[in-house]
N, C-alpha and C positions, 0 to 999 in steps of 0.2 A: 739393944737389938734393937731397940726404939729408934735408935739415932742412926742409925745402918741402913735401915727401911723407909727414915725423910730423906737420908742419904740418894736413894736409890730413888725416888719419886722425882724429887729435885734436878735431878740428872733425864730426866726422863722427860720434865716436862720441858726442860729447851732444849733439847733434842727435836722434840717436837714445833718451839719456835722458831727454831732456823730452819724449818723443815719448810714451814710456813713461809716464811718470807724470802727464799730464794725462790718458792712455786712463784710469790706474787709476782716478785722479780721478771720470771723467766715472761711469764703472762704479757706485764705490761712491752717487751722488749722487742716479742713477736708479732702481739699487735701491732705495733706502729710502725713496724717491716714492712708486712702485711700489705697494710694503708699507704704505703708510698708516699708520708706525709715530714719527712726529713726535706731540710733544707737544701741539701746536695741536688738532688731530683727534682726540686723546683726549680733552684737556679738553673739545670741545664736545659730547661722548655725555652725560654726566655733568654733572648739577648741583651743582656745590660750592657749601658755604657755610661761612660763618664761626664759632667758636667760639662757641656760649650760642644759637641757632640749632636749631629744630626742623628735622630733615627730613622733608619730607611723601613718601610715596614711594606710587604709583598701580601697580596690580598688576593686570592684563588676566590671567584665566587661560581659554582657550575649553577648557570641556568637554562632551564628543561623546555623546550616554547612546547605551546599544547596548540596542535590546530582542530580549529574551530570547525564543523562542518555548515555548511549553511542549511538550514532545515527544507524539507522537504517540502515538495505542495501536497495538499490536505481540501478536502472539503469544506471544514471549516477555516483554515487556513492557506485560499488561493494567490498568495503572495510571500514566495518564502524570503528568507532573507541571507544576503550574503550575496545572490546572483548577479549577474551583468545587466545594467540596466533596461539595455535594449533586447533582453531575451526576457524578459516580462510577458506575461500574460495579460489579454485586455483588460481583466478586471481591476487590474493594479497600476495600470496607465488612465491620462487621459490625452484626446487628441483631436486638432483643430482640421473639422471635415468641411468640405467645402456644398452646400446641400442645392445648389444650384448646378452642380455640374452633368453631361451628358452622361443618358444612360450607358453603363456599359466601358466606360470609358476609365482606364488604370490612372489614377492619381498618386500623390504624395501626400502626406499627410503629415505634423509636425508633434510629435508626440515628449511626454513629459511624467517620470517617475510622480505616484504620485505621494503627496506628502509621509503619509505615515509609513511609505515603504520605506525598507531600510536595504540598496541596491550600491554596487558599486559601478564604477567609471562616470560619464558623466551622463545626467539625468533626464537630458534633452538627446534627440534623437529623432529619424524618421522612418517613416513606414508606409508601403506600397498598400493599396486599397482597391477597388472597384466600385464605379460609381449608383452602386444596388443597397437594398436596404437588407434585412436578412434573410426575410421571404422567395427574395429573389434572388440566390444565391446558389450555384452547382449543390447537391444530394450531399458532393462529398465535403464542402464546406459547413455543413451542421448536421448534430445527433440529433434522433427525436426518442422519446421514449414510445417502446410499442406494448408498451405490455395490455393493452385493449385489444391489439390484435387477433386475440385468439376466443372475444368473446362476442367478435359479429358473426353473421351467420350470412352467409356465400350463396347459398341456393334462394337468393328474390330477386325480382323485377321492379324496377334498377336494382343493379347489384346494391348494398347494405355499404355505408363507411363508418368512420371511426373515429373523431378527434386525439390524434396528439402533439402534449408537447414536445418543442424543438427548441435547442440554444444553440447558435453558434461557436467554432469551435474559438478557443481561446488565443490561438494565432491568426486568426483570421479579422481584420476592422470591417468595418461596414454600418453603412449608415440605419441613424433609428435605435429604435430598440433591439436588443441579441435576443430575444425570445419572443415566442411568434406557438402559434397554434394552425396547424394543419389538419388538413381531412384528407386521409386513408383509404383506399377499396379494398374492401375483404380479401387481402390475398396471402394466407400463412398454410401450412402443409404439418400433419402430425406424422411424415414419414412414409404412409400408405402407396404404393408402388402400382401406377396403372398396368405396366406390361406382368408383373407377377399375380394383381386379380384377374386378368386377362388368360393369362395363362393357364391357372386352375380354372378359373369358369370353363373353357373348354374340354379340360380332362376330365375334371372328378366337381363339376361343374353339376353334375347328377345327384353327388350326393352332399351337398348346399356346401361345400370348401371353401368357394367363392366368397359367398355370405357370409360364414363363420370368420375369413382373414379380415372381411372389413367392417368385423364387429356386428354386423347385421345377425344376431343370436334366432333370434326369435325366425326372421326368414329361412335362415341355415338351416333350422330343426324341419321345418313346414317342407322343405325340400329333402332334406332328408329321411322325412318317412312316406315323401309321396314319388319317391326314385326319380325328383324332378321335376314332378308337374307330371310325368309320364312322357319324358321328354321337350314340353312343350315350354317348361318357365327356363328350362334349363338354355332352351334356342332363345329367348326373349331376352335372360340375363344377359349372353355372351354378346348381344346389339349393345345394350344400354349400358356395360360397362365398356364395351369397345368405344362409342359416342360419349361419355363421360357422365351420363346423365346418374348413374349408379354410381355411386360414391362413398368413402371411407363414413361409418356409424355420428363422426360429432362435423359433420357439415365442412371439413379440413378440402383442401383441394390435393390430386394425386402429386407424384413426385413423377413426371415422365422422364423418359430416355434423354431425350432432346434437349429438355430445360439443361 
């Protein structure tokens, strides 16, 4: 009985070992096929030649070209890279000017781009210019900072002025400094219309509507409760608004229909 049991156990062990060997073999074969490391597959991807023969190799290279746009002009960098040198603004070029010219004459200056500026084309070129200094140029050739215009009073004798900083346009060549200061007479408006104020004064002036429109609240309330000063105040305001003596509360100018 013991011999039979021993033989059964030995047979089962042999079957188990055989199954393990078959599983290991099949696993190695599938791994080799999946990764494609067999010699025929590798040889098929190359052109093999015998000794003495020339090897012709063709390499296809794909080149992608990227276009770099020139930098835009900014207040911190007024000289953009990559633009044509002849199109540069005045801060980026140096010009040889004739300071002994006759006022108003149109001359030609020899200019060149500054050393630190990277531009395309010829770095030397010519620019036309008028024989004038910056403050003598026409008004459309320079711009001024007008932020002080609304801080001055216009109802004064003589009329008050304010000082503004001006700069010549970049495309304009002139003699001397390109920045200067210029006095302007106070001449600004908040948008109050003279025609509207006059119509309100004639039609509803007895209720102080004209004064309310101009922002004169205290006088408007006085006219409202006094019924236009019994008509006298109303007539006086019509005349004062018509001649422009009574104006907006902020001392700005009227907007006239003929302007």
